[in-house]
N, C-alpha and C positions, 0 to 999 in steps of 0.2 A: 567417860562412856558415850558413846555416839550412836544415833540412830543409822540403821543398816542401808537404809534407801538413799538417805539424802548425804549423809555424814555430818550431819550437824549434832549439836549436843543433843542428849534424850531428856527425858523428863527427870529422871535423878540428878544428872549435871548440873541442869536447871536449878532445881529446887536447892541444891547444896550450894550453887552458887550465890543464889538468891540470900540465903541465910548469911554467908560470909560478909555482903554488902551490908545487910542490913544490921550486923554486928558492929561495924565499924562507921555506920551512919553518924553525922553529926562532925565528923573529922573531916570528911571528903564533900563532894557535890551530892545530891538529892540522887534517889533512886526512883525509876520508873518502871513498871511492868506493863507490857501490851500484850493480850492476846488476839492473835489474828487468826481469823476463821473465815476461810474461802464460801463464797457463796453460791449456791447451786452447783456443788463439787458432785453432789450423788448424781445429778442428772448426767454430769460428764462421764462419769463411771459407767452408769446403766446404759447411755448411748453410744459410746465409743469404746466400752470395754477397759476394765483394770489395767492392761498394759499401758494404754495411752493417759490412764488416771495416774498412774504412778510415774510417766514420764512428766505430767502437767506438774506435779509435787516437787520434783526434782528442779524444775525451771522456776517454778516460784520459791524455791529455796536460795536459788541462785539470786533471784530478783532482790530478796530480803537482804543476802548478805552484800548487794551490791550498794542497798540504799542506806544500808546500817553498817559500814564495816569495823565501828570502834564497839559494837554492841554484842552480847552474847545473842545469838540466834537460834532457837532451840525447835525441836519437832516434837509434839507432845504423842501425835500418833493421829491418824487420819489426814484430816485437812487441816488441823490445830497447829498452830505455829505460836511461839512466845519470842518475845523481844525485852532484853533486860537491859537498860541503858541508863548511864549516869548522865544526869541532867541538872542544869540550874534552876530550871523554873517550869512553870505549866506550859509557857507559851513553845518551848523548844520541843517538848513531848508533843505536843498538837502539830508542828510543823511538821516532824516525823511521820506522824499519823497520816498526815495529808499526803505526803509524799508516796508514801507506801500505798495508798489508796489509788493514787494517780498511775503508779507504776504497774500496780496489778489488774488495773481495768483494760490495759493495752493487750490486744488478742496475742494469743500464744500460736507459732506456727508449731504443731506436733504431727508427724508422721502424715503429713499431708493434709489435715484438718487445723483448720482456722477457730482457734478455739477462745471463747469470750467469757470471762468470770470476773469477780470482783472480789472483794474484802470488807468484811465488818470488822473492827477492832474495839476491844474494849480497854481502857487506861485505869491503872490504880497507882497511885503518887505513895511514896513512904512518908510517914508520920512517925513521930517519935512513939516508941512502945509498940509500934506495930509489928505483928511477927509474920513470917513467911507465909504460912499457911493461909493467914486471914487476908493478906495482901493479895493471892493469887484467888481468893475466892472473890473478892472485891473486883479485880479485873475480870473473872467470869461473868459476875454479875454485870458490870458496864457493859461486857459483849453483846448479853441477852438484850438489853437496852437499845444497843446499836442495831440489832436484827430487828426489833421491833419498830425501829424509827425508821425502816424502811430498806435496811442493807446498804451496803456500799457506802458506810460514813462510818465515824468513830464517835465513842462517847467516854467521859470521864467521870468516875465513880462518884456517886454523892450518895447521901444517906436516904435520899428518897427512894434509890433504886432497890432497896430491900423489898420496899411494898409491891414494886413492879414485878420482881422477881416470885415474890409469893403470889401475886395474881397469877401471874403465867401457869405455875404449878394448880392453882385452883381451875384455870380454864382447862388444863392438860386433862384433869379429872371428870372435869362436867362436860367437857365434850364427848368423852366416851359414853356417860351417861346419857347426853342426849341423843345420841347416835342410837341407842337401845330402845329409848323411851318415843324417839321423834315428837314429844310435845314443846320444846323449845326451837326446832329448827324448821323453816319454811321455805318454800322455793318461790320467787318472784320470777315474772317473765317481761323481759324488755322486747316491745316490737320491731321488727326491722321492715323497712318500707322500700319500696321500688322508688327509684330518684327518677324515673321517668314519668311514670304516672300515678304516683302515689299509693300503689296498691301493697298491702301489708302481704311480705312473701314468708316470713319466719319470725320466730320468738328465739330469745336467747333466756336460756335458763340461769338463774343467780341466786345461789343460797345465800339466806339470810339466818342468823340466829340472834334471838332474844334472850338474854342471859337473866335469870330472875333475880340477881344482884347485880351486876353490872351493866344491865340495860343492852341497846343493840352492838354487838360486837362485830366490827368490820372483816370482811373477808380476807383483807390483808393481815389481819392478826390470826384469823383460826385455821385458814388454808396452811399456813407454814407450820402450826401447832400440830394439825394432823397429818402432815408430812412426815415432821419429825418423830411422832409418837405412834406411826402406823396405824394410823385412822383413815389415811388417804381412800384408800380402796372403798371402806364402807361408806364414806361421805359421797364418794363419787357415785357409786350406784344407787345411793339414797337419790341423790338429785336426778339420775337417769329414769329411775322408775317413777318419781313425781312428774317428770317431764314429760314421759310415755303415756301415762294413766292421763293425764290433761288431754292429749291429743286423741285417746281413744274414746273420751267422752265427745268431741267433736270430730269424727272421722271423716266427714265429708267438708272440711275448711278448707283443704286445700294447701296448708299452711306447715312447714315444716318447724322442726326446734333445733336449736344448737345446744350441746352442754360441752364443757370445759374437761379436759383428761391432763391429767400431769403424766409426767415420764415414768413415775413409780407405778402407776396404774397401767399404763401400756406395757411397761416390762413383767409386770405381776403374770404368772402363769395362768393360761386360762381366760386371759381379760376377753377377748373377741367371742368367746363362746358364752361369756356371761352377758356380754351386750347383745349378741344375736337372741340370747334366751329370754331376755327383758322384752326385746321387741316382739319376739313370739307371742310371749305371755299375754300383752295388751294388743296385739293384733294390728301392729304399726308395720309398714313397709319399711324396711330400711333405707329406702331413698328418702325418707323424710327425716331422717336424724343424720344432722351434722356435726362432727366431733370436732371440737377447736384446740390445737397443738400449738407447740412453740417452733419456731424457726429451727430451732436446733434438731427438735424431733422429726421436722418434716426432711431435713436433709441428712437424717441418719439412714443412708442408703443400705448399710451393711450391718447396720447394729441391731440390737434385739427388739427393738420399738417396728423396724420395719416389716417382720413378720405378722405382727397384730394388726398394723397398718392397710398390711396388703390382703389378710384374710377379711377384713372388714369392709375394703373397697370391692372387693370380688363379690362380697355379698350384697354390695347397693349402697353401702353407708359412705356418705361424704365426707369429705374432711377439709378444714380451712386452717390456715396459718394466722393464730389471733395477736395483737399488736404486731404487725407487720412494721417492719422499719427500726425495731429497737436494737436488733443485732448487728454486729459490725459487718457482717458478710451477707448482709441482705441482699444488695442491689447484685452482688456477684452469684449468688445461690438460687436466684429468682428463676432463671429458666429450668434448674434442676430439680424445681419443687414439684413432687407426685402428688398433688392435692388439687380442689375444686374452686377453692375460694382464697383470696386475700383480703384479710380486715386490715386495713390502715390504721396504723395506731392514732391515737388521738393527740399525741405530742405534734405530729404534722399538720391534724386538723386546726389545732390551735394557732399554728404559724402560719396559716393560709394566706393572710393578709398582712402579714410582718414576719421578718425573720427567715424568709428564704424557703417557707413551706411550699408555696404554690408549686414550683418548678419540681420540687421533688414528688410530690404526689402526683402531677401529672405524669413524669416518667413512669412511676410505679404502675400508674392506670395504663398506660399505653403498652408497658413490656406485659403487664398482665394478659391484657388482650391479644398480645402475640403471642402468648402462651396458650390463650384459650381459657384461661382463668376467669372467674368472675371476682369483683372487686365491692368490700363494704368497707364504707368510712365509719369510723366510732367516733364518738364523743361528739356529735354535731349539735351545738348549742346555739345558733344563732342564724337568721334567716338568710344572712350575707354567706355564710359558710356553706349554707344548703344550696344556695342558688349556684355558687363557683363550682362546689363539687359535682353538681348535675351538669354545668357547662364543660366540665373536663371530662365526661363519660364515666363516671363514678356508676357503677351498677346499682348498688343501694345504700341507704343511709340510717345510720342509728346514733341516736342521742336525745337528750332531755327536750330538744327543740320539736322532737317530733312526738316523744312520749318517755316517762319516766319508766322505770320498772314497775309492774303492778303485780298484785297479790292474785292467787288464784283465782278468787271470785272474779275480781275485775277482767282478768284476761278471760276467763270462760264467758263472761259476758260479750267481751270485744270480738271473741273467737265465734261466737253464734251467730253474732250480726254479720259478721263476714260472710260465713257459711250461709245464711239465709240470702245474701245478696249474690252469692255465687250461685243458688239454687235456682234464684227469680232470674238470673242471665241466662243459666240453662234452658229453663222454661220459655224463655221471651227470644231466646236466641241472640240478645243483646249482650254482648259480653262487656261492654262500657259499663254496665251496673256494677262488675267486680271492683272498680275501683273504692278503695279506702282511705280517704285522704286524712291524715290527722291533723 
């Protein structure tokens, strides 16, 4: 039996073949099961549409067949694939997994779109007495571990991973409860400063989760959980309400706030209306809100995200491309971005003085200026980085060298000070007093 979209073996054929391999294990080479899951595939579907998503799945299937011609490659459904391969040892299967990751991270050219995804892989090796169902469960657990490790990587099942999966399931349940009660969640704010004069220009809202059992949970952990469990809209609206309520408490501070939005949020019906409703509720002018999106969402000229972005931009909301430079098509797409700001990824800032980062940052700044876009450098951690970025013409800077993220109380204090300086400057006519140097 085969998958109708790709022609690969389907779930039933995969399971039957695995059972047969395990029954004759011991007389032949060992057996490995690999679960391959595409990273951010839902975002591709949401941004470019299901026909492009289907075409991507078929191209992925072709690449897997090319990499593992002697294996049984199957599609379980959606963006989930399995590879059943006879191997002599763990090293062999790890090398195969590495080749798969490298091959799938290369861009796909589909219907005029340059699409970059990646893959996470979970690996399970056959051991005496292991049944097919348990072996596939182990590969699935290893896959969760690979995703939790940052995606675009692989993990081999180990007994400790059972606990990882158990913890994840607990977090899924507890995150829903935390969003309902809002007792464990908090929004911190990291200031952004003008590179030219040191004036605070905006703040970025960053969600934090203090779990009663596991302590501080990184956004890299709980945001993907929220996306996969259907909680990302509630999480995003919570952050936006907290951000707008803060600005409402210091209405004359002259500072805007930025919040991150996922493709899932932008695609959801009525997203733009909900955002504008929150702004109205707290009396915040739309121009004081900046929504940070990915490069892929920003270049989605004809997709579902475009309608929400256009509606909000028409109302005065600003948009920024977060982590600019990560995507393969960044430089080619820069001139087509219909946004207000580019946030240069920390990766380039880290490589300013080694690794070739300086000419890349300089090129981004110059192209952005040609397009009329503002630039913000993320992850500024040293005085040398700050000085170099300023000399390159970067408009604003953000990072621990200037300020760490602050809790609501400390942010209020900082904004109140800034508001007082602005009021004093207006009264005296001396605008130099607006400068807030970190």
